[in-house]
PDB file as gemmi writes it, atoms N, CA and C in Angstrom:
CRYST1    1.000    1.000    1.000  90.00  90.00  90.00 P 1                      
ATOM      1  N   GLN A   1       0.887  -1.138   0.057  1.00  0.00           N  
ATOM      2  CA  GLN A   1      -0.027  -0.080  -0.009  1.00  0.00           C  
ATOM      3  C   GLN A   1       1.013   1.314  -0.024  1.00  0.00           C  
ATOM      4  N   VAL A   2       0.261   2.299  -0.198  1.00  0.00           N  
ATOM      5  CA  VAL A   2       1.103   3.469  -0.394  1.00  0.00           C  
ATOM      6  C   VAL A   2       1.328   4.283   0.923  1.00  0.00           C  
ATOM      7  N   GLN A   3       2.637   4.844   0.988  1.00  0.00           N  
ATOM      8  CA  GLN A   3       3.024   5.480   2.058  1.00  0.00           C  
ATOM      9  C   GLN A   3       3.098   7.032   1.694  1.00  0.00           C  
ATOM     10  N   LEU A   4       2.843   7.855   2.669  1.00  0.00           N  
ATOM     11  CA  LEU A   4       2.719   9.338   2.280  1.00  0.00           C  
ATOM     12  C   LEU A   4       3.478  10.023   3.313  1.00  0.00           C  
ATOM     13  N   VAL A   5       4.459  11.019   2.867  1.00  0.00           N  
ATOM     14  CA  VAL A   5       5.184  11.936   3.544  1.00  0.00           C  
ATOM     15  C   VAL A   5       5.017  13.394   3.349  1.00  0.00           C  
ATOM     16  N   GLU A   6       4.513  14.176   4.218  1.00  0.00           N  
ATOM     17  CA  GLU A   6       4.247  15.586   3.935  1.00  0.00           C  
ATOM     18  C   GLU A   6       5.444  16.464   4.374  1.00  0.00           C  
ATOM     19  N   SER A   7       5.567  17.547   3.691  1.00  0.00           N  
ATOM     20  CA  SER A   7       6.618  18.511   4.051  1.00  0.00           C  
ATOM     21  C   SER A   7       6.169  19.968   3.538  1.00  0.00           C  
ATOM     22  N   GLY A   8       6.906  21.068   4.211  1.00  0.00           N  
ATOM     23  CA  GLY A   8       6.570  22.269   3.695  1.00  0.00           C  
ATOM     24  C   GLY A   8       5.577  23.312   4.735  1.00  0.00           C  
ATOM     25  N   GLY A   9       5.297  22.495   5.771  1.00  0.00           N  
ATOM     26  CA  GLY A   9       4.596  23.414   6.807  1.00  0.00           C  
ATOM     27  C   GLY A   9       5.546  24.508   7.543  1.00  0.00           C  
ATOM     28  N   GLY A  10       4.831  25.259   8.311  1.00  0.00           N  
ATOM     29  CA  GLY A  10       5.644  25.999   9.164  1.00  0.00           C  
ATOM     30  C   GLY A  10       4.938  27.184   9.665  1.00  0.00           C  
ATOM     31  N   LEU A  11       5.606  28.335  10.081  1.00  0.00           N  
ATOM     32  CA  LEU A  11       5.018  29.668  10.666  1.00  0.00           C  
ATOM     33  C   LEU A  11       4.973  30.512   9.774  1.00  0.00           C  
ATOM     34  N   VAL A  12       3.999  31.210   9.240  1.00  0.00           N  
ATOM     35  CA  VAL A  12       3.836  32.419   8.489  1.00  0.00           C  
ATOM     36  C   VAL A  12       2.980  33.344   9.006  1.00  0.00           C  
ATOM     37  N   GLN A  13       3.173  34.650   8.398  1.00  0.00           N  
ATOM     38  CA  GLN A  13       2.308  35.644   8.799  1.00  0.00           C  
ATOM     39  C   GLN A  13       1.048  35.577   7.992  1.00  0.00           C  
ATOM     40  N   ALA A  14       0.011  36.329   8.543  1.00  0.00           N  
ATOM     41  CA  ALA A  14      -1.369  36.401   7.654  1.00  0.00           C  
ATOM     42  C   ALA A  14      -1.066  37.217   6.450  1.00  0.00           C  
ATOM     43  N   GLY A  15      -1.486  36.678   5.471  1.00  0.00           N  
ATOM     44  CA  GLY A  15      -1.314  37.307   4.172  1.00  0.00           C  
ATOM     45  C   GLY A  15      -0.306  36.582   3.188  1.00  0.00           C  
ATOM     46  N   GLY A  16       0.568  35.702   3.978  1.00  0.00           N  
ATOM     47  CA  GLY A  16       1.840  35.005   3.315  1.00  0.00           C  
ATOM     48  C   GLY A  16       1.289  33.789   2.525  1.00  0.00           C  
ATOM     49  N   SER A  17       2.359  33.074   2.086  1.00  0.00           N  
ATOM     50  CA  SER A  17       2.070  31.872   1.300  1.00  0.00           C  
ATOM     51  C   SER A  17       2.809  30.750   1.843  1.00  0.00           C  
ATOM     52  N   LEU A  18       2.560  29.491   1.495  1.00  0.00           N  
ATOM     53  CA  LEU A  18       3.345  28.225   1.878  1.00  0.00           C  
ATOM     54  C   LEU A  18       2.839  27.256   0.684  1.00  0.00           C  
ATOM     55  N   ARG A  19       3.805  26.404   0.416  1.00  0.00           N  
ATOM     56  CA  ARG A  19       3.440  25.454  -0.442  1.00  0.00           C  
ATOM     57  C   ARG A  19       3.814  24.032   0.173  1.00  0.00           C  
ATOM     58  N   LEU A  20       2.684  23.212   0.223  1.00  0.00           N  
ATOM     59  CA  LEU A  20       2.897  21.955   0.978  1.00  0.00           C  
ATOM     60  C   LEU A  20       3.276  20.835  -0.042  1.00  0.00           C  
ATOM     61  N   SER A  21       4.107  19.728   0.162  1.00  0.00           N  
ATOM     62  CA  SER A  21       4.256  18.781  -0.692  1.00  0.00           C  
ATOM     63  C   SER A  21       3.955  17.469   0.061  1.00  0.00           C  
ATOM     64  N   CYS A  22       3.542  16.315  -0.826  1.00  0.00           N  
ATOM     65  CA  CYS A  22       3.312  15.035  -0.175  1.00  0.00           C  
ATOM     66  C   CYS A  22       3.869  14.073  -1.170  1.00  0.00           C  
ATOM     67  N   THR A  23       4.943  13.461  -0.863  1.00  0.00           N  
ATOM     68  CA  THR A  23       5.490  12.364  -1.767  1.00  0.00           C  
ATOM     69  C   THR A  23       5.076  11.037  -1.359  1.00  0.00           C  
ATOM     70  N   ALA A  24       4.625  10.315  -2.322  1.00  0.00           N  
ATOM     71  CA  ALA A  24       4.126   8.825  -2.102  1.00  0.00           C  
ATOM     72  C   ALA A  24       5.198   7.806  -2.602  1.00  0.00           C  
ATOM     73  N   SER A  25       5.108   6.589  -1.916  1.00  0.00           N  
ATOM     74  CA  SER A  25       6.064   5.448  -2.308  1.00  0.00           C  
ATOM     75  C   SER A  25       5.206   4.289  -1.874  1.00  0.00           C  
ATOM     76  N   GLY A  26       5.744   3.183  -2.342  1.00  0.00           N  
ATOM     77  CA  GLY A  26       5.320   1.914  -2.243  1.00  0.00           C  
ATOM     78  C   GLY A  26       4.230   1.431  -3.041  1.00  0.00           C  
ATOM     79  N   ASP A  27       3.530   2.163  -3.907  1.00  0.00           N  
ATOM     80  CA  ASP A  27       2.617   1.710  -4.839  1.00  0.00           C  
ATOM     81  C   ASP A  27       2.675   2.746  -6.001  1.00  0.00           C  
ATOM     82  N   ILE A  28       1.594   2.447  -6.819  1.00  0.00           N  
ATOM     83  CA  ILE A  28       1.635   3.171  -8.315  1.00  0.00           C  
ATOM     84  C   ILE A  28       0.970   4.354  -7.905  1.00  0.00           C  
ATOM     85  N   PHE A  29       1.531   5.661  -7.922  1.00  0.00           N  
ATOM     86  CA  PHE A  29       0.832   6.785  -7.501  1.00  0.00           C  
ATOM     87  C   PHE A  29      -0.256   7.214  -8.271  1.00  0.00           C  
ATOM     88  N   SER A  30      -0.253   6.976  -9.588  1.00  0.00           N  
ATOM     89  CA  SER A  30      -1.209   7.508 -10.449  1.00  0.00           C  
ATOM     90  C   SER A  30      -2.483   6.708 -10.378  1.00  0.00           C  
ATOM     91  N   ALA A  31      -2.449   5.504  -9.381  1.00  0.00           N  
ATOM     92  CA  ALA A  31      -3.683   4.620  -9.260  1.00  0.00           C  
ATOM     93  C   ALA A  31      -4.592   5.437  -8.309  1.00  0.00           C  
ATOM     94  N   TYR A  32      -4.011   6.575  -7.387  1.00  0.00           N  
ATOM     95  CA  TYR A  32      -4.745   7.039  -6.349  1.00  0.00           C  
ATOM     96  C   TYR A  32      -5.254   8.543  -6.779  1.00  0.00           C  
ATOM     97  N   ALA A  33      -6.573   8.709  -6.366  1.00  0.00           N  
ATOM     98  CA  ALA A  33      -6.934  10.024  -6.044  1.00  0.00           C  
ATOM     99  C   ALA A  33      -6.178  10.638  -4.957  1.00  0.00           C  
ATOM    100  N   MET A  34      -5.880  11.920  -4.872  1.00  0.00           N  
ATOM    101  CA  MET A  34      -5.048  12.424  -3.681  1.00  0.00           C  
ATOM    102  C   MET A  34      -5.852  13.576  -3.137  1.00  0.00           C  
ATOM    103  N   GLY A  35      -5.609  13.979  -2.012  1.00  0.00           N  
ATOM    104  CA  GLY A  35      -6.265  14.972  -1.329  1.00  0.00           C  
ATOM    105  C   GLY A  35      -5.352  15.744  -0.071  1.00  0.00           C  
ATOM    106  N   TRP A  36      -5.741  16.888   0.161  1.00  0.00           N  
ATOM    107  CA  TRP A  36      -5.275  17.456   1.515  1.00  0.00           C  
ATOM    108  C   TRP A  36      -6.486  17.800   2.299  1.00  0.00           C  
ATOM    109  N   PHE A  37      -6.323  17.505   3.587  1.00  0.00           N  
ATOM    110  CA  PHE A  37      -7.370  17.618   4.506  1.00  0.00           C  
ATOM    111  C   PHE A  37      -6.590  18.324   5.964  1.00  0.00           C  
ATOM    112  N   ARG A  38      -7.423  18.964   6.697  1.00  0.00           N  
ATOM    113  CA  ARG A  38      -6.470  19.610   7.761  1.00  0.00           C  
ATOM    114  C   ARG A  38      -7.509  19.453   9.020  1.00  0.00           C  
ATOM    115  N   GLN A  39      -6.836  19.544  10.202  1.00  0.00           N  
ATOM    116  CA  GLN A  39      -7.620  19.411  11.558  1.00  0.00           C  
ATOM    117  C   GLN A  39      -6.892  20.556  12.515  1.00  0.00           C  
ATOM    118  N   ALA A  40      -7.860  21.378  12.827  1.00  0.00           N  
ATOM    119  CA  ALA A  40      -7.624  22.489  13.817  1.00  0.00           C  
ATOM    120  C   ALA A  40      -7.559  21.847  15.113  1.00  0.00           C  
ATOM    121  N   PRO A  41      -7.074  22.456  16.163  1.00  0.00           N  
ATOM    122  CA  PRO A  41      -7.184  21.926  17.455  1.00  0.00           C  
ATOM    123  C   PRO A  41      -8.690  22.046  18.060  1.00  0.00           C  
ATOM    124  N   GLY A  42      -9.146  20.980  18.553  1.00  0.00           N  
ATOM    125  CA  GLY A  42     -10.621  20.806  19.034  1.00  0.00           C  
ATOM    126  C   GLY A  42     -11.640  20.640  17.981  1.00  0.00           C  
ATOM    127  N   LYS A  43     -11.119  20.436  16.622  1.00  0.00           N  
ATOM    128  CA  LYS A  43     -12.024  20.379  15.637  1.00  0.00           C  
ATOM    129  C   LYS A  43     -11.941  18.935  14.802  1.00  0.00           C  
ATOM    130  N   GLU A  44     -12.991  18.564  14.100  1.00  0.00           N  
ATOM    131  CA  GLU A  44     -12.859  17.532  13.251  1.00  0.00           C  
ATOM    132  C   GLU A  44     -12.005  17.721  12.024  1.00  0.00           C  
ATOM    133  N   ARG A  45     -11.362  16.680  11.611  1.00  0.00           N  
ATOM    134  CA  ARG A  45     -10.700  16.792  10.282  1.00  0.00           C  
ATOM    135  C   ARG A  45     -11.481  17.308   9.204  1.00  0.00           C  
ATOM    136  N   GLU A  46     -11.197  18.152   8.334  1.00  0.00           N  
ATOM    137  CA  GLU A  46     -11.964  18.770   7.325  1.00  0.00           C  
ATOM    138  C   GLU A  46     -11.221  18.462   5.792  1.00  0.00           C  
ATOM    139  N   PHE A  47     -12.148  18.471   4.909  1.00  0.00           N  
ATOM    140  CA  PHE A  47     -11.713  18.468   3.455  1.00  0.00           C  
ATOM    141  C   PHE A  47     -11.096  19.729   3.143  1.00  0.00           C  
ATOM    142  N   VAL A  48      -9.997  19.827   2.334  1.00  0.00           N  
ATOM    143  CA  VAL A  48      -9.435  21.050   1.977  1.00  0.00           C  
ATOM    144  C   VAL A  48      -9.422  21.115   0.267  1.00  0.00           C  
ATOM    145  N   ALA A  49      -8.889  20.094  -0.260  1.00  0.00           N  
ATOM    146  CA  ALA A  49      -8.785  20.117  -1.630  1.00  0.00           C  
ATOM    147  C   ALA A  49      -8.617  18.569  -2.023  1.00  0.00           C  
ATOM    148  N   THR A  50      -9.048  18.103  -3.161  1.00  0.00           N  
ATOM    149  CA  THR A  50      -8.780  16.765  -3.684  1.00  0.00           C  
ATOM    150  C   THR A  50      -8.518  16.903  -5.256  1.00  0.00           C  
ATOM    151  N   ILE A  51      -7.817  15.838  -5.867  1.00  0.00           N  
ATOM    152  CA  ILE A  51      -7.574  15.914  -7.339  1.00  0.00           C  
ATOM    153  C   ILE A  51      -7.627  14.653  -7.698  1.00  0.00           C  
ATOM    154  N   SER A  52      -8.027  14.531  -9.083  1.00  0.00           N  
ATOM    155  CA  SER A  52      -8.180  13.090  -9.668  1.00  0.00           C  
ATOM    156  C   SER A  52      -6.857  12.522 -10.065  1.00  0.00           C  
ATOM    157  N   ARG A  53      -6.946  11.364 -10.427  1.00  0.00           N  
ATOM    158  CA  ARG A  53      -5.705  10.476 -10.806  1.00  0.00           C  
ATOM    159  C   ARG A  53      -4.930  11.251 -11.746  1.00  0.00           C  
ATOM    160  N   SER A  54      -5.468  11.732 -12.799  1.00  0.00           N  
ATOM    161  CA  SER A  54      -4.743  12.496 -13.947  1.00  0.00           C  
ATOM    162  C   SER A  54      -4.290  13.862 -13.583  1.00  0.00           C  
ATOM    163  N   GLY A  55      -4.993  14.313 -12.700  1.00  0.00           N  
ATOM    164  CA  GLY A  55      -4.770  15.893 -12.310  1.00  0.00           C  
ATOM    165  C   GLY A  55      -5.759  16.788 -12.898  1.00  0.00           C  
ATOM    166  N   ALA A  56      -6.555  16.110 -13.797  1.00  0.00           N  
ATOM    167  CA  ALA A  56      -7.521  16.968 -14.789  1.00  0.00           C  
ATOM    168  C   ALA A  56      -8.528  17.717 -13.946  1.00  0.00           C  
ATOM    169  N   SER A  57      -9.004  16.980 -12.769  1.00  0.00           N  
ATOM    170  CA  SER A  57     -10.060  17.453 -12.144  1.00  0.00           C  
ATOM    171  C   SER A  57      -9.812  17.746 -10.645  1.00  0.00           C  
ATOM    172  N   THR A  58     -10.213  18.815 -10.001  1.00  0.00           N  
ATOM    173  CA  THR A  58      -9.956  19.051  -8.705  1.00  0.00           C  
ATOM    174  C   THR A  58     -11.294  19.475  -8.021  1.00  0.00           C  
ATOM    175  N   SER A  59     -11.239  19.481  -6.741  1.00  0.00           N  
ATOM    176  CA  SER A  59     -12.356  19.974  -5.789  1.00  0.00           C  
ATOM    177  C   SER A  59     -11.789  20.854  -4.600  1.00  0.00           C  
ATOM    178  N   ILE A  60     -12.260  21.848  -4.270  1.00  0.00           N  
ATOM    179  CA  ILE A  60     -11.687  23.017  -3.442  1.00  0.00           C  
ATOM    180  C   ILE A  60     -12.775  23.252  -2.417  1.00  0.00           C  
ATOM    181  N   ALA A  61     -12.543  23.282  -1.307  1.00  0.00           N  
ATOM    182  CA  ALA A  61     -13.452  23.555  -0.185  1.00  0.00           C  
ATOM    183  C   ALA A  61     -13.727  25.144  -0.220  1.00  0.00           C  
ATOM    184  N   ASP A  62     -14.800  25.511  -0.066  1.00  0.00           N  
ATOM    185  CA  ASP A  62     -15.315  26.819  -0.302  1.00  0.00           C  
ATOM    186  C   ASP A  62     -14.428  27.812   0.719  1.00  0.00           C  
ATOM    187  N   SER A  63     -13.953  27.429   1.797  1.00  0.00           N  
ATOM    188  CA  SER A  63     -13.271  28.224   2.774  1.00  0.00           C  
ATOM    189  C   SER A  63     -11.883  28.508   2.365  1.00  0.00           C  
ATOM    190  N   VAL A  64     -11.411  27.822   1.376  1.00  0.00           N  
ATOM    191  CA  VAL A  64     -10.095  28.219   0.745  1.00  0.00           C  
ATOM    192  C   VAL A  64     -10.216  28.436  -0.783  1.00  0.00           C  
ATOM    193  N   LYS A  65     -11.272  28.389  -1.363  1.00  0.00           N  
ATOM    194  CA  LYS A  65     -11.467  28.660  -2.722  1.00  0.00           C  
ATOM    195  C   LYS A  65     -10.854  29.912  -3.295  1.00  0.00           C  
ATOM    196  N   GLY A  66     -10.045  29.999  -4.289  1.00  0.00           N  
ATOM    197  CA  GLY A  66      -9.504  31.279  -4.558  1.00  0.00           C  
ATOM    198  C   GLY A  66      -8.137  31.703  -4.063  1.00  0.00           C  
ATOM    199  N   ARG A  67      -8.013  30.716  -2.853  1.00  0.00           N  
ATOM    200  CA  ARG A  67      -6.601  30.970  -2.163  1.00  0.00           C  
ATOM    201  C   ARG A  67      -5.691  29.863  -2.268  1.00  0.00           C  
ATOM    202  N   PHE A  68      -6.266  28.855  -2.311  1.00  0.00           N  
ATOM    203  CA  PHE A  68      -5.552  27.480  -2.220  1.00  0.00           C  
ATOM    204  C   PHE A  68      -5.679  26.733  -3.681  1.00  0.00           C  
ATOM    205  N   THR A  69      -4.457  26.157  -4.143  1.00  0.00           N  
ATOM    206  CA  THR A  69      -4.503  25.333  -5.368  1.00  0.00           C  
ATOM    207  C   THR A  69      -4.003  23.939  -5.199  1.00  0.00           C  
ATOM    208  N   ILE A  70      -4.529  22.865  -5.601  1.00  0.00           N  
ATOM    209  CA  ILE A  70      -3.880  21.643  -5.652  1.00  0.00           C  
ATOM    210  C   ILE A  70      -3.492  21.258  -6.928  1.00  0.00           C  
ATOM    211  N   SER A  71      -2.436  20.513  -6.948  1.00  0.00           N  
ATOM    212  CA  SER A  71      -1.729  19.969  -8.089  1.00  0.00           C  
ATOM    213  C   SER A  71      -0.994  18.748  -7.981  1.00  0.00           C  
ATOM    214  N   ARG A  72      -0.663  17.975  -8.888  1.00  0.00           N  
ATOM    215  CA  ARG A  72       0.121  16.756  -8.713  1.00  0.00           C  
ATOM    216  C   ARG A  72       1.146  16.624 -10.029  1.00  0.00           C  
ATOM    217  N   ASP A  73       2.090  15.773  -9.556  1.00  0.00           N  
ATOM    218  CA  ASP A  73       3.271  15.495 -10.720  1.00  0.00           C  
ATOM    219  C   ASP A  73       3.282  13.888 -10.481  1.00  0.00           C  
ATOM    220  N   ASN A  74       2.754  13.336 -11.386  1.00  0.00           N  
ATOM    221  CA  ASN A  74       2.660  11.801 -11.281  1.00  0.00           C  
ATOM    222  C   ASN A  74       4.162  11.289 -11.486  1.00  0.00           C  
ATOM    223  N   ALA A  75       4.896  11.837 -12.284  1.00  0.00           N  
ATOM    224  CA  ALA A  75       6.354  11.636 -12.549  1.00  0.00           C  
ATOM    225  C   ALA A  75       7.060  11.571 -11.293  1.00  0.00           C  
ATOM    226  N   LYS A  76       6.609  12.533 -10.518  1.00  0.00           N  
ATOM    227  CA  LYS A  76       7.484  12.668  -9.177  1.00  0.00           C  
ATOM    228  C   LYS A  76       6.678  11.806  -7.962  1.00  0.00           C  
ATOM    229  N   SER A  77       5.691  11.432  -8.270  1.00  0.00           N  
ATOM    230  CA  SER A  77       4.695  10.810  -7.216  1.00  0.00           C  
ATOM    231  C   SER A  77       4.576  11.820  -6.108  1.00  0.00           C  
ATOM    232  N   THR A  78       4.113  13.207  -6.453  1.00  0.00           N  
ATOM    233  CA  THR A  78       4.032  14.114  -5.487  1.00  0.00           C  
ATOM    234  C   THR A  78       2.751  14.991  -5.717  1.00  0.00           C  
ATOM    235  N   VAL A  79       2.008  15.175  -4.725  1.00  0.00           N  
ATOM    236  CA  VAL A  79       0.981  16.272  -4.674  1.00  0.00           C  
ATOM    237  C   VAL A  79       1.259  17.448  -3.912  1.00  0.00           C  
ATOM    238  N   TYR A  80       0.677  18.618  -4.397  1.00  0.00           N  
ATOM    239  CA  TYR A  80       1.133  19.945  -3.742  1.00  0.00           C  
ATOM    240  C   TYR A  80       0.053  20.578  -3.427  1.00  0.00           C  
ATOM    241  N   LEU A  81      -0.049  21.456  -2.358  1.00  0.00           N  
ATOM    242  CA  LEU A  81      -0.934  22.389  -2.017  1.00  0.00           C  
ATOM    243  C   LEU A  81      -0.364  23.715  -1.893  1.00  0.00           C  
ATOM    244  N   GLN A  82      -0.710  24.676  -2.971  1.00  0.00           N  
ATOM    245  CA  GLN A  82      -0.152  26.022  -3.027  1.00  0.00           C  
ATOM    246  C   GLN A  82      -1.254  26.878  -2.096  1.00  0.00           C  
ATOM    247  N   MET A  83      -0.668  27.350  -0.959  1.00  0.00           N  
ATOM    248  CA  MET A  83      -1.515  28.257  -0.171  1.00  0.00           C  
ATOM    249  C   MET A  83      -1.128  29.794  -0.291  1.00  0.00           C  
ATOM    250  N   SER A  84      -2.170  30.648  -0.629  1.00  0.00           N  
ATOM    251  CA  SER A  84      -1.679  31.996  -0.416  1.00  0.00           C  
ATOM    252  C   SER A  84      -2.709  32.758   0.139  1.00  0.00           C  
ATOM    253  N   SER A  85      -2.536  34.063   0.570  1.00  0.00           N  
ATOM    254  CA  SER A  85      -3.446  34.909   1.278  1.00  0.00           C  
ATOM    255  C   SER A  85      -3.856  34.122   2.600  1.00  0.00           C  
ATOM    256  N   LEU A  86      -2.960  33.554   3.242  1.00  0.00           N  
ATOM    257  CA  LEU A  86      -3.291  32.823   4.472  1.00  0.00           C  
ATOM    258  C   LEU A  86      -3.776  33.646   5.633  1.00  0.00           C  
ATOM    259  N   LYS A  87      -4.769  32.912   6.272  1.00  0.00           N  
ATOM    260  CA  LYS A  87      -5.446  33.627   7.422  1.00  0.00           C  
ATOM    261  C   LYS A  87      -5.124  32.907   8.642  1.00  0.00           C  
ATOM    262  N   PRO A  88      -5.270  33.500   9.913  1.00  0.00           N  
ATOM    263  CA  PRO A  88      -5.165  32.823  11.181  1.00  0.00           C  
ATOM    264  C   PRO A  88      -5.976  31.558  11.297  1.00  0.00           C  
ATOM    265  N   GLU A  89      -7.065  31.474  10.697  1.00  0.00           N  
ATOM    266  CA  GLU A  89      -7.982  30.334  10.772  1.00  0.00           C  
ATOM    267  C   GLU A  89      -7.610  29.235   9.701  1.00  0.00           C  
ATOM    268  N   ASP A  90      -6.495  29.507   9.026  1.00  0.00           N  
ATOM    269  CA  ASP A  90      -6.047  28.294   8.260  1.00  0.00           C  
ATOM    270  C   ASP A  90      -4.954  27.591   9.142  1.00  0.00           C  
ATOM    271  N   THR A  91      -4.737  27.968  10.314  1.00  0.00           N  
ATOM    272  CA  THR A  91      -3.861  27.268  11.174  1.00  0.00           C  
ATOM    273  C   THR A  91      -4.556  25.871  11.490  1.00  0.00           C  
ATOM    274  N   ALA A  92      -3.677  24.873  11.352  1.00  0.00           N  
ATOM    275  CA  ALA A  92      -4.035  23.473  11.472  1.00  0.00           C  
ATOM    276  C   ALA A  92      -3.000  22.405  11.072  1.00  0.00           C  
ATOM    277  N   ILE A  93      -3.146  21.189  11.382  1.00  0.00           N  
ATOM    278  CA  ILE A  93      -2.253  20.130  10.939  1.00  0.00           C  
ATOM    279  C   ILE A  93      -2.860  19.805   9.612  1.00  0.00           C  
ATOM    280  N   TYR A  94      -1.924  19.918   8.466  1.00  0.00           N  
ATOM    281  CA  TYR A  94      -2.410  19.387   7.087  1.00  0.00           C  
ATOM    282  C   TYR A  94      -1.970  18.215   6.907  1.00  0.00           C  
ATOM    283  N   SER A  95      -2.836  17.219   6.457  1.00  0.00           N  
ATOM    284  CA  SER A  95      -2.660  15.749   6.205  1.00  0.00           C  
ATOM    285  C   SER A  95      -2.943  15.430   4.722  1.00  0.00           C  
ATOM    286  N   CYS A  96      -1.912  14.851   3.949  1.00  0.00           N  
ATOM    287  CA  CYS A  96      -2.207  14.211   2.529  1.00  0.00           C  
ATOM    288  C   CYS A  96      -2.814  12.914   2.756  1.00  0.00           C  
ATOM    289  N   GLY A  97      -3.974  12.657   2.025  1.00  0.00           N  
ATOM    290  CA  GLY A  97      -4.710  11.578   1.771  1.00  0.00           C  
ATOM    291  C   GLY A  97      -4.603  10.881   0.463  1.00  0.00           C  
ATOM    292  N   ALA A  98      -4.884   9.510   0.422  1.00  0.00           N  
ATOM    293  CA  ALA A  98      -5.081   8.842  -0.844  1.00  0.00           C  
ATOM    294  C   ALA A  98      -6.180   7.914  -0.926  1.00  0.00           C  
ATOM    295  N   SER A  99      -6.821   7.868  -2.051  1.00  0.00           N  
ATOM    296  CA  SER A  99      -7.908   6.919  -2.252  1.00  0.00           C  
ATOM    297  C   SER A  99      -8.019   6.210  -3.497  1.00  0.00           C  
ATOM    298  N   TYR A 100      -8.373   4.961  -3.518  1.00  0.00           N  
ATOM    299  CA  TYR A 100      -8.567   4.269  -4.635  1.00  0.00           C  
ATOM    300  C   TYR A 100      -9.937   4.701  -5.390  1.00  0.00           C  
ATOM    301  N   GLY A 101     -10.729   5.373  -4.653  1.00  0.00           N  
ATOM    302  CA  GLY A 101     -11.908   5.812  -5.245  1.00  0.00           C  
ATOM    303  C   GLY A 101     -11.834   7.063  -6.021  1.00  0.00           C  
ATOM    304  N   SER A 102     -12.948   7.724  -6.156  1.00  0.00           N  
ATOM    305  CA  SER A 102     -13.128   8.891  -6.795  1.00  0.00           C  
ATOM    306  C   SER A 102     -12.632  10.373  -5.972  1.00  0.00           C  
ATOM    307  N   TYR A 103     -11.977  11.200  -6.643  1.00  0.00           N  
ATOM    308  CA  TYR A 103     -11.536  12.285  -5.878  1.00  0.00           C  
ATOM    309  C   TYR A 103     -12.485  13.089  -5.265  1.00  0.00           C  
ATOM    310  N   SER A 104     -13.871  12.785  -5.726  1.00  0.00           N  
ATOM    311  CA  SER A 104     -15.002  13.688  -5.161  1.00  0.00           C  
ATOM    312  C   SER A 104     -15.652  12.854  -3.966  1.00  0.00           C  
ATOM    313  N   ASP A 105     -15.154  11.854  -3.648  1.00  0.00           N  
ATOM    314  CA  ASP A 105     -15.878  10.893  -2.618  1.00  0.00           C  
ATOM    315  C   ASP A 105     -14.775  11.058  -1.438  1.00  0.00           C  
ATOM    316  N   THR A 106     -14.858  12.007  -0.677  1.00  0.00           N  
ATOM    317  CA  THR A 106     -13.781  12.383   0.463  1.00  0.00           C  
ATOM    318  C   THR A 106     -13.823  11.202   1.358  1.00  0.00           C  
ATOM    319  N   ALA A 107     -14.980  10.505   1.716  1.00  0.00           N  
ATOM    320  CA  ALA A 107     -15.211   9.569   2.730  1.00  0.00           C  
ATOM    321  C   ALA A 107     -14.319   8.338   2.343  1.00  0.00           C  
ATOM    322  N   ARG A 108     -13.764   7.990   1.126  1.00  0.00           N  
ATOM    323  CA  ARG A 108     -13.036   6.843   0.712  1.00  0.00           C  
ATOM    324  C   ARG A 108     -11.654   7.205   0.852  1.00  0.00           C  
ATOM    325  N   PHE A 109     -11.210   8.352   1.404  1.00  0.00           N  
ATOM    326  CA  PHE A 109      -9.785   8.467   1.563  1.00  0.00           C  
ATOM    327  C   PHE A 109      -9.268   7.755   2.811  1.00  0.00           C  
ATOM    328  N   ASN A 110      -8.479   6.809   2.584  1.00  0.00           N  
ATOM    329  CA  ASN A 110      -8.200   5.927   3.687  1.00  0.00           C  
ATOM    330  C   ASN A 110      -6.697   5.692   4.009  1.00  0.00           C  
ATOM    331  N   PHE A 111      -5.817   6.454   3.230  1.00  0.00           N  
ATOM    332  CA  PHE A 111      -4.434   6.275   3.370  1.00  0.00           C  
ATOM    333  C   PHE A 111      -3.865   7.632   3.795  1.00  0.00           C  
ATOM    334  N   TRP A 112      -3.067   7.748   4.839  1.00  0.00           N  
ATOM    335  CA  TRP A 112      -2.890   9.140   5.425  1.00  0.00           C  
ATOM    336  C   TRP A 112      -1.258   9.191   5.544  1.00  0.00           C  
ATOM    337  N   GLY A 113      -0.844  10.600   5.696  1.00  0.00           N  
ATOM    338  CA  GLY A 113       0.477  10.924   6.046  1.00  0.00           C  
ATOM    339  C   GLY A 113       0.386  11.183   7.307  1.00  0.00           C  
ATOM    340  N   GLN A 114       1.658  11.672   8.048  1.00  0.00           N  
ATOM    341  CA  GLN A 114       1.545  11.982   9.358  1.00  0.00           C  
ATOM    342  C   GLN A 114       1.240  13.361   9.677  1.00  0.00           C  
ATOM    343  N   GLY A 115       1.120  14.073   8.773  1.00  0.00           N  
ATOM    344  CA  GLY A 115       0.641  15.477   8.773  1.00  0.00           C  
ATOM    345  C   GLY A 115       1.874  16.541   8.947  1.00  0.00           C  
ATOM    346  N   THR A 116       1.660  17.849   8.614  1.00  0.00           N  
ATOM    347  CA  THR A 116       2.541  18.827   8.876  1.00  0.00           C  
ATOM    348  C   THR A 116       1.913  20.140   9.284  1.00  0.00           C  
ATOM    349  N   GLN A 117       2.372  20.623  10.260  1.00  0.00           N  
ATOM    350  CA  GLN A 117       1.841  21.857  10.949  1.00  0.00           C  
ATOM    351  C   GLN A 117       1.929  23.062  10.130  1.00  0.00           C  
ATOM    352  N   VAL A 118       0.755  23.850   9.890  1.00  0.00           N  
ATOM    353  CA  VAL A 118       0.706  25.167   9.461  1.00  0.00           C  
ATOM    354  C   VAL A 118       0.282  26.099  10.459  1.00  0.00           C  
ATOM    355  N   THR A 119       1.010  27.069  10.803  1.00  0.00           N  
ATOM    356  CA  THR A 119       0.509  28.111  11.774  1.00  0.00           C  
ATOM    357  C   THR A 119       0.641  29.563  11.109  1.00  0.00           C  
ATOM    358  N   VAL A 120      -0.591  30.273  11.182  1.00  0.00           N  
ATOM    359  CA  VAL A 120      -0.560  31.413  10.516  1.00  0.00           C  
ATOM    360  C   VAL A 120      -0.821  32.516  11.798  1.00  0.00           C  
ATOM    361  N   SER A 121       0.123  33.371  11.762  1.00  0.00           N  
ATOM    362  CA  SER A 121       0.085  34.371  12.865  1.00  0.00           C  
ATOM    363  C   SER A 121      -0.749  35.711  12.350  1.00  0.00           C  
ATOM    364  N   SER A 122      -1.160  36.302  13.302  1.00  0.00           N  
ATOM    365  CA  SER A 122      -1.988  37.605  12.864  1.00  0.00           C  
ATOM    366  C   SER A 122      -1.262  38.843  13.124  1.00  0.00           C  
TER     367      SER A 122                                                      
END                                                                             
């Protein structure tokens, strides 16, 4: 099965940008829909963005639409989350997920990385 490792988190001021990366190993990357999810302290994990196997289709949460972009490079087995105009409420642990199902069916994401912390200061 696939193993996922995230990187790129950190501390940034409000209005700033970060790019998260998630590199996969152990299986055929292009067989998986990929996504980013986040969990803030005291809250449930929530969907941020997902992308289809080919990268042709994406789904973005309303809370980040226009500010975040998801992309993937199947040759590098990597999915990215470009985050801009960051807000303090974006502070969370961001986790990469993978699914054999459709990118639009977030309930079927069942392979997870360890997560990377993103902190946005005001």
